[in-house]
C-alpha positions as a Markdown table, in Angstrom:
| # | Residue | x | y | z |
|---|---|---|---|---|
| 1 | Met | -50.6 | -117.3 | -12.6 |
| 2 | Met | -54.0 | -116.0 | -12.1 |
| 3 | Glu | -52.4 | -113.2 | -9.6 |
| 4 | Phe | -50.0 | -112.2 | -12.4 |
| 5 | Leu | -52.6 | -111.7 | -14.8 |
| 6 | Ala | -55.1 | -109.9 | -12.6 |
| 7 | Gly | -52.5 | -107.8 | -11.0 |
| 8 | Pro | -50.5 | -104.7 | -12.0 |
| 9 | Ala | -47.3 | -106.9 | -12.9 |
| 10 | Leu | -49.1 | -107.7 | -16.2 |
| 11 | Phe | -49.3 | -103.9 | -17.1 |
| 12 | Asp | -45.4 | -103.6 | -16.1 |
| 13 | Leu | -44.6 | -106.3 | -18.6 |
| 14 | Val | -46.8 | -104.8 | -21.4 |
| 15 | Ile | -45.3 | -101.5 | -20.6 |
| 16 | Ala | -41.8 | -102.7 | -20.7 |
| 17 | Val | -42.4 | -104.3 | -24.2 |
| 18 | Leu | -44.1 | -101.1 | -25.5 |
| 19 | Val | -40.8 | -99.0 | -24.4 |
| 20 | Leu | -38.5 | -101.6 | -25.8 |
| 21 | Glu | -40.3 | -101.8 | -29.0 |
| 22 | Ala | -40.3 | -98.0 | -29.2 |
| 23 | Leu | -36.4 | -98.0 | -28.4 |
| 24 | Leu | -35.7 | -100.7 | -30.9 |
| 25 | Leu | -37.6 | -98.9 | -33.8 |
| 26 | Leu | -35.6 | -95.7 | -33.0 |
| 27 | Ala | -32.2 | -97.5 | -32.9 |
| 28 | Trp | -33.2 | -99.3 | -36.3 |
| 29 | Arg | -34.0 | -95.8 | -37.6 |
| 30 | Ser | -30.7 | -94.4 | -36.3 |
| 31 | Leu | -28.5 | -97.2 | -37.6 |
| 32 | Arg | -30.2 | -98.1 | -40.9 |
| 33 | Gly | -31.5 | -94.6 | -41.8 |
| 34 | Gly | -35.0 | -96.0 | -42.5 |
| 35 | Gly | -38.0 | -97.1 | -40.8 |
| 36 | Val | -40.7 | -95.1 | -38.7 |
| 37 | Pro | -40.1 | -91.5 | -38.4 |
| 38 | Leu | -40.1 | -89.9 | -34.9 |
| 39 | Ala | -43.1 | -87.9 | -35.7 |
| 40 | Asp | -45.1 | -91.0 | -36.6 |
| 41 | Leu | -43.8 | -93.2 | -33.8 |
| 42 | Leu | -44.0 | -90.8 | -30.8 |
| 43 | Pro | -47.8 | -89.7 | -30.6 |
| 44 | Pro | -49.3 | -93.4 | -30.7 |
| 45 | Val | -46.7 | -94.7 | -28.5 |
| 46 | Leu | -47.2 | -92.0 | -25.9 |
| 47 | Ser | -51.0 | -92.6 | -26.2 |
| 48 | Gly | -50.7 | -96.4 | -25.5 |
| 49 | Leu | -48.2 | -95.6 | -22.6 |
| 50 | Phe | -50.5 | -93.5 | -20.8 |
| 51 | Leu | -53.4 | -95.5 | -21.3 |
| 52 | Leu | -51.4 | -98.5 | -19.9 |
| 53 | Leu | -50.4 | -96.6 | -16.9 |
| 54 | Ala | -53.9 | -95.4 | -16.1 |
| 55 | Phe | -54.9 | -99.1 | -16.2 |
| 56 | Arg | -51.8 | -100.1 | -14.1 |
| 57 | Ile | -52.5 | -97.5 | -11.6 |
| 58 | Trp | -56.3 | -98.4 | -11.4 |
| 59 | Val | -55.5 | -102.2 | -10.9 |
| 60 | Gly | -52.8 | -101.4 | -8.3 |
| 61 | Glu | -55.5 | -99.2 | -6.4 |
| 62 | Gly | -53.6 | -96.0 | -6.8 |
| 63 | Ala | -55.2 | -92.6 | -6.5 |
| 64 | Trp | -57.9 | -91.7 | -9.0 |
| 65 | Leu | -56.3 | -88.3 | -9.8 |
| 66 | Trp | -53.3 | -90.2 | -11.3 |
| 67 | Val | -55.7 | -92.4 | -13.3 |
| 68 | Ala | -57.5 | -89.3 | -14.5 |
| 69 | Leu | -54.3 | -87.4 | -15.3 |
| 70 | Cys | -53.0 | -90.4 | -17.3 |
| 71 | Leu | -56.2 | -90.7 | -19.3 |
| 72 | Leu | -56.2 | -87.1 | -20.1 |
| 73 | Ala | -52.5 | -87.3 | -21.4 |
| 74 | Ala | -53.5 | -90.4 | -23.4 |
| 75 | Leu | -56.3 | -88.4 | -24.9 |
| 76 | Ala | -54.0 | -85.3 | -25.6 |
| 77 | Ala | -51.5 | -87.8 | -27.4 |
| 78 | His | -54.2 | -89.4 | -29.4 |
| 79 | Leu | -55.9 | -86.1 | -30.5 |
| 80 | Phe | -52.4 | -84.6 | -31.3 |
| 81 | Asp | -51.9 | -87.8 | -33.4 |
| 82 | Leu | -55.1 | -87.5 | -35.3 |
| 83 | Arg | -54.9 | -84.0 | -36.0 |
| 84 | Arg | -51.5 | -84.2 | -37.3 |
| 85 | Arg | -52.5 | -87.1 | -39.5 |
| 86 | Trp | -55.7 | -85.4 | -40.8 |
| 87 | Arg | -53.9 | -82.3 | -41.6 |
| 88 | Thr | -51.3 | -84.2 | -43.9 |
| 89 | Gln | -54.1 | -85.9 | -45.9 |
| 90 | Asp | -55.5 | -82.8 | -47.2 |
């Protein structure tokens, strides 16, 4: 059990749950016509996904370049989300 918690498999599980959650929210919106709009859902999901990928690559002893690129992508998604939300609250 400790190997699972300390290894990349844990990140694989969390990534799968995050993707499943996003797909279920999109399906709910498509079927019911309500729920979270895509513009509100996608940026935080992408930010979290890229952050999880960076940690997964790091724990799996992957190349530092991929870790850096995932962290930059997470930052970009986060800043995009902040800018979009900041503008809509004025």
